[in-house]
C-alpha positions as CSV (number, residue, x, y, z in Angstrom):
1,M,0.0,0.0,0.0
2,P,1.5,3.4,-1.0
3,L,2.1,6.0,1.6
4,N,-0.2,9.0,1.6
5,T,2.6,11.6,1.1
6,G,2.2,15.1,-0.2
7,E,3.7,13.9,-3.4
8,N,1.1,11.2,-3.9
9,R,-1.7,13.7,-3.2
10,R,-0.2,16.2,-5.6
11,A,0.0,13.5,-8.3
12,K,-3.7,12.7,-7.9
13,R,-4.7,16.4,-8.2
14,E,-2.4,17.5,-11.0
15,P,-2.7,15.9,-14.4
16,V,0.5,14.9,-16.0
17,Q,1.5,17.2,-18.7
18,S,3.6,16.2,-21.7
19,A,6.7,18.2,-22.6
20,E,4.9,19.5,-25.6
21,Q,2.1,20.9,-23.4
22,R,4.7,23.0,-21.6
23,R,6.3,24.4,-24.7
24,L,5.5,27.7,-26.3
25,R,6.5,27.8,-30.0
26,I,6.4,30.9,-32.1
27,R,7.5,31.0,-35.7
28,R,7.8,34.1,-37.8
29,I,9.3,35.0,-41.2
30,Y,10.8,38.4,-41.6
31,P,11.8,39.9,-44.9
32,V,15.2,40.9,-43.6
33,A,18.7,39.3,-43.1
34,P,19.3,37.2,-40.0
35,E,21.9,39.8,-38.9
36,K,19.1,42.4,-38.3
37,I,17.0,40.0,-36.2
38,W,20.2,38.9,-34.3
39,R,21.0,42.5,-33.5
40,A,17.5,43.1,-32.2
41,W,18.0,40.3,-29.6
42,T,21.6,40.9,-28.7
43,D,22.2,44.7,-28.7
44,P,21.0,46.3,-25.5
45,Q,20.0,49.6,-27.2
46,A,18.1,47.8,-30.0
47,L,16.4,45.4,-27.6
48,S,15.3,48.3,-25.4
49,R,13.3,49.8,-28.2
50,W,11.0,46.8,-28.7
51,F,11.2,44.2,-25.9
52,G,8.2,43.3,-23.6
53,P,4.5,43.3,-24.1
54,G,4.0,47.0,-23.0
55,E,4.3,50.2,-24.9
56,P,7.2,50.8,-27.2
57,D,10.4,51.8,-25.3
58,S,9.0,50.2,-22.1
59,V,12.3,48.6,-21.2
60,T,13.7,50.4,-18.2
61,S,17.1,48.6,-18.3
62,A,18.8,46.0,-20.5
63,E,22.1,44.4,-19.6
64,L,23.3,41.8,-22.1
65,D,26.6,39.9,-21.9
66,V,26.0,37.8,-25.0
67,R,28.5,34.9,-24.7
68,V,28.3,31.4,-23.4
69,G,28.1,31.8,-19.6
70,G,27.3,35.5,-19.9
71,R,24.3,36.9,-18.0
72,Y,21.5,39.1,-19.0
73,R,19.0,41.2,-17.1
74,I,16.0,43.0,-18.7
75,A,13.6,45.1,-16.7
76,F,10.4,46.2,-18.6
77,L,7.0,47.6,-18.0
78,A,3.9,45.4,-18.6
79,P,0.8,47.0,-20.2
80,D,-0.5,47.5,-16.6
81,G,2.6,49.6,-15.7
82,V,4.1,47.0,-13.4
83,E,7.8,46.4,-13.9
84,H,8.9,42.9,-14.5
85,V,12.5,41.6,-14.5
86,A,13.8,38.7,-16.5
87,A,17.3,37.4,-16.1
88,G,19.3,34.4,-17.0
89,V,22.5,33.0,-18.5
90,Y,23.4,32.4,-22.1
91,Q,23.9,28.7,-22.7
92,E,24.6,28.7,-26.4
93,V,25.5,31.6,-28.7
94,V,26.0,31.0,-32.5
95,E,26.1,34.5,-34.1
96,N,23.2,35.2,-36.4
97,R,21.9,31.6,-36.0
98,R,21.1,30.4,-32.5
99,L,20.7,31.8,-29.0
100,V,19.8,29.7,-26.0
101,F,19.4,31.1,-22.6
102,S,17.8,30.4,-19.2
103,W,14.8,32.6,-18.3
104,T,13.8,33.5,-14.8
105,R,11.4,36.2,-13.7
106,A,12.4,38.0,-10.5
107,G,10.6,36.6,-7.5
108,M,9.5,33.5,-9.4
109,P,12.3,31.0,-9.3
110,E,9.8,28.1,-9.6
111,L,9.2,29.3,-13.2
112,A,12.8,28.9,-14.3
113,S,12.8,27.9,-17.9
114,L,14.7,27.8,-21.2
115,V,14.4,29.9,-24.3
116,T,15.8,28.9,-27.7
117,I,15.8,31.2,-30.7
118,E,16.9,29.9,-34.1
119,L,17.4,32.1,-37.2
120,Q,17.4,30.4,-40.6
121,P,17.9,32.2,-43.9
122,V,15.0,31.5,-46.2
123,S,14.1,32.8,-49.7
124,A,11.7,35.4,-48.1
125,G,14.3,36.6,-45.6
126,T,14.7,35.0,-42.2
127,E,12.7,32.4,-40.4
128,L,12.7,32.9,-36.6
129,S,11.8,29.8,-34.6
130,F,11.2,30.6,-30.9
131,L,10.8,27.9,-28.3
132,H,10.2,28.6,-24.6
133,E,10.2,25.4,-22.4
134,L,8.2,26.1,-19.3
135,P,7.4,24.2,-16.1
136,D,3.7,23.7,-16.9
137,A,0.9,24.6,-19.3
138,A,-0.4,27.4,-17.1
139,A,3.1,29.1,-17.2
140,R,3.1,28.5,-21.0
141,D,-0.2,30.3,-21.4
142,D,0.9,33.2,-19.2
143,H,4.1,33.7,-21.1
144,Q,2.2,33.4,-24.4
145,R,0.2,36.5,-23.4
146,G,3.5,38.4,-23.1
147,W,5.4,36.9,-26.0
148,L,2.8,37.5,-28.7
149,P,2.7,41.3,-28.3
150,T,6.5,41.3,-27.9
151,F,6.9,39.6,-31.3
152,A,4.5,42.2,-32.8
153,K,6.7,44.9,-31.4
154,L,9.8,43.2,-32.9
155,A,8.1,43.2,-36.3
156,A,7.4,46.9,-36.0
157,F,11.0,47.6,-34.8
158,I,12.5,46.0,-37.8
159,G,10.1,47.8,-40.0
160,V,7.8,45.1,-41.2
161,G,4.2,44.0,-40.4
162,E,3.5,40.9,-38.3
163,N,4.3,37.9,-40.4
164,R,3.2,34.3,-39.7
């Protein structure tokens, strides 16, 4: 007979979620060279102009040490005016091609996650594949509400309309 531990109770209440249910995937094609998208993600001044779901220029600080083992910290205002801070460590950096970094929001270490951005030249410009691997589906849904407007701001920053 199994022990009635907190872990067993939790397992009964919480449905098991597959890895795919915890992943947020976004794909965009931009009619620009990969270098332009790369700069938007890796240059603190450029990133400050578009990052976050709030108004344009809602980043209050951006510190990016873009190298394997380098750290980043981005503070930005959400649409409701509340400041959020995301920070992490770059795990993989392949210039103009691939960026992998940990993602943690201040005060929410239980939501530590991993972001992978891949840039692929295509005939129409650059395909951006974004993958955010989160701890659960609720965190995925919450982050999707922030990432979708962020990607719309990225499109506006590089001078193109939203492209799917």
